[in-house]
N, C-alpha and C positions, 0 to 999 in steps of 0.2 A: 504494500500500500504506500504509494508515493505521497509526499507532502507537497504543499504549494507554498509560494512565497508572495507576500503582499507588502505594500509600502505606501507611504504618503510623501509626495514631493512638495516641499515647502519653498515657495518662491513668490515673488511679487511681480505684478504687472510692470513692465518697463515704461518709464516716462516717455520713451521714444515711440510707444504705440504698439499696436497688435503685431505687426510684422517682427519687431524686435523681440517681443515677448515670445513669439513662436520660435524664434531662433534660440532664445534662452532655454526653452524646453528641450530643444534638440541637442543642446550641449550635454544633457543628461542621458543620452541614448545608451551609452555603455553601462551606466548604473541601472537603467531600467531593464536592459536585456537580461533574459533569463528569469525574470520575475513574472508571476502569473497575473498580478493585478497591481496597478498603481493608480492612486486617487490623487487628484490635483485640486487646488482651492477654488472657491467661489469667484466668479467674474475674472478669472485669470486672463483670458483673452477678451479684450474689450475694456477691462479695468473697473476698479471700484474707487471712484473719486472721493475719498473720504473727506468730509468737511465742505465739499462744494455745494453751494446753494443754487446754482444755475440762475441766479438773479431773481429768485422768487420771494415774494412777500404776500401775505394774505390779502387777496383782492387785486394784486397787480404783479407784473413781471417786467424786469428791466431788459432793454434791448441787448445789452451785453450778455445776459443770461441765455438768450436765444442763440447767440453766436457760440457760446460755450457748449450748449447742448448739441448744436449742429456738428461741432468737432467730435463730441463724444459719440454721436450717432454714426459718424463716418468710420469710427474705429470698431464698431460692432461687426459681427460676422453673419453670414447667411448659412442656412442648413438646408440642403447641401451647399458646399462652396469650397474654395481652394484651401482654406485653413483646415476644414474637415478632411479633405483629401490628404493633406500633409500629416495630420494626426493619424489617419488610417494607415498611411504608409509607415509611420513610426511604430504603430502597433504591430504591423506585419513583420517589420524587420526585427523587432525585439521579442516577439512572441508574447507580449503582455496585453491583457485587457486594460484599456485606459478609461478612466472616468474623469472628465475635464470640465471645469466651470467656465462658461463663456457668457458673453452678452450677445444674444441672438437678435438680429434685425429681421423682422417680418413685415413687409410693407412699411407703414409709418410707425410701428410699435416696436419697442425694445423689450426683450424678456431676459431675465436672469435664468440661465439654463445649465443643466448638466447634460453632457453628451457621453454616450457609451460607444466604445470602439473595440472591435474584436480582430485578432490577428488574421482570421480566415475570411470574415465577412465584411470587414471595415465598419462603417457606421451602422449601428444596430438599434439605436433608440436615443430618446432624449426625455428629460423631465424639466418642465418649466416651473419655476417657483410660483406656488399658488397665490401667496399673499406677500408682496414686497413689504418690508418692514419700515414703518414710520415714513420718513421723507423719501425713501426709495420709491414710493408710489408716484412721486412727481416725474420720474424718468422711466420706470419699468411698468409694463402691463402685467395683469394677473394671468397666471396659468389656470388650468382646469384639471379635473380628475382624469381626463383622457391621457395625460402624460405621467401618471403615477407608475413609472416604468420599473419593472423588474425583469432583468435579462437572464436567459439561460446561458451558462458557460460550461466549459469542460469540467470545472471544479465546483459547480454549484450555482445557486441563484444570487445575483447581485442587484441591489437596488439602493436607494438612498434619498436624501433630502438636502436642502440648502439652508444653512444658517438658521434663522428664526423658525423655520418650518419644524424644527425639532421640538418646539414647544407647542405643537398642535396635536393633541392626543388622538383625534380621529384620523389624521394623516398617518401617524405611526401605526395605528390599528389596521388601517387599510394595507399598509406595506407588510406588516406581520402576516396578515391573512393571505398574502401572495406567496408566503413560504420562503422569503429571502434568507440566505445563509450568511452573506456578508453585507453589511450596511456601509455605504459610501457617503461620508458626511463632508460636503464642500462648504467652507465657511470663511468669514473674515472676523469671527468672534474670538477675541484673544483673552476674554475674561477668565479668571480662575474657575468661576462657576460652570463654564463650558465643560471642564473636565468631569464634573459631576453629571452633567447632562449626558455625555458620551457613555459614562459608566452605567448610568441608569438605563439607557436604551439597550446597551449590550445585555444586561441582565433581564430586562423586561422582555426583550425580543428573543432572548437566547440565541444571539447572533454575534459574530465578530463585527467590530466597528473599526473602520479606518477613517480617521478625521484628518483632513488636509486644510491648513489655514495659510493665507498669504503672510509674507513678511515684507513690510515696507518700512524703511528707515524714517528718520525725522523729515519733516517737510523741508527744513533748511538744507539738509543734505541732498534733497532732490531738486533744489533750486526753486522751491515753492514757498508761498506764504503759509505760516502756521495757522491752522483754522482757529477761529475765535474760541477762547476757552480751553484750548488744548495746550498742554505743557510742551514747550518748544524742544525740550530734551527727551521727550518720550517718542518712540517710534510710532508712526501712524497705525501700523498693524504689526503686532509683536509675535506673530506665529502662535505656537502651541499645538502643533500637529501631534497626533497620538494614535495608538492602536490598543484596543481593548479586547479581551476574550469574553465568551458568553457568560462568565461569572462576574463580569464587571471589573476584573483585574486589569491593570495597565501593563501591557507587554512592552511598549516602547513609547518614549516621550513623557511629558510634553516637551517638544523642542522649542526653545525660546531663543530669540535674537539670532546671533551669528553662529554659524557652524553647521556641521553635518553630524548626524548620529552614527556612532560606532565606526565600523571599518569603511563605510561608504563616504569617505572624506573627499570633498570636491577639490579638484585642482584648477577649477575655473577661476579666472581673475575676479569674477563676480561672486565668489564664495562668501563675501561679507553680507550678502543679502539673499543667498540661495542655500538650500539645504535639503537633505533627504534623510528621512528616518530609516534606520536599519530595517532590512526586510526580515520579517519573521514568518516562518512557515505556519500555516493554519490548517484549515479543514481539508478534507479530501472527498472524492466522490462517494467513498464508502458510507459516509454518514447520511447520504441521501436515501439509502436503501431500507433503513429500519427506523421507525419513529416511535418512541415510547411516550406515554403521557407526561412523564416527569420532566424530561429534558428535550422533547421533540425528537428524540432518537438520534441525536447528532453523534458522530464518532469520527475520529481522525487523529492527526498528530499536529503538534505545534512546537516550534522551536522558540524558546524564551529563556530569559535569564533569571526568572524567579517565579515559581509556580507552587500552588498549594499541595501539601501533604502527600503521603503514601508513595514515597520514592522507593524504588527497588534497587537491587544491587547493581544494575546496569546504569543507574543514574536517571532513568526515566521516572516521571511522576504521573500518577493517575489521579484524575479528578473524580471523587466519589460520586457514584450514581450517574456519571455523565458519559463514560466510555471514551474519554479523550486522554491520550497519553502525551506528555510533554517531555522533551529532551533538552535540558538546559546546556546546550553546547556553545552558546555565545555569551560573551560578557560585554553587554552594551554600555557605552559611556558617551557623554556629550563631548564632541570635539569643538575646538574654538577656531 
């Protein structure tokens, strides 16, 4: 029974735009290769313009805001489109299923979207954020239930949600009902409480959770004005990507700020703002074949550096009542 490897790629949208961001993703091709699933952050292609008002005030809008939105609209991608083709080719070359956060342009409306890409079939589905959060509603349209996507892969069912959607109980319930095995969480939420949310979803849904968050340095370092009320010394988005098991245990992360997790250290000159969490083997196809009432019948192997109880002489660890064996063969650490 072979294990699979999953990971979260933590990087930020390039100030130079979508094309430059896509090139940044491609610099991680060697690290992605050989992994079965890699999740990327919310709005990675297209951008998350944190602090931008787009010239809006209650009851009126400034002309310069329209110009700013026009520039943002131009950086969004179409599905299908050339950027999707490039990501599909990356998936095919690396053998990894990719889940990527993008800003999708459909006629005159923008959507915050997750796209799913498969090594064999290319683009296989998307999920549009159902309810943009707070002032995101000024620039993004609302998705609907038709894109609550769960895709079948060689290693199980993969689905997920975007940022604040994780606080929508009925959305979570709908995805659980589709039988997903790995939950892909694309976000820009860097708060500590996000870690609790990911652990809760893992144990509530009895699924592995891979959360990928952007990292963007301070506005000053990007040549931008610091948003009103924001600490000038605080990164705009400080990462926090992590991986959880179905018991809610944290297997990797949260990755903060600069650096790359464990042995996957970047040699890119942009490593000060890009990073990848160490890939941890998780579930296998075997767990799809038998479902028990207690733990949804999941079984498989996971490589981790700290797992609960019941170790045997070989160093493997069994989770009681769950049928999952863990082999702690890696010693993860945060690189700078």
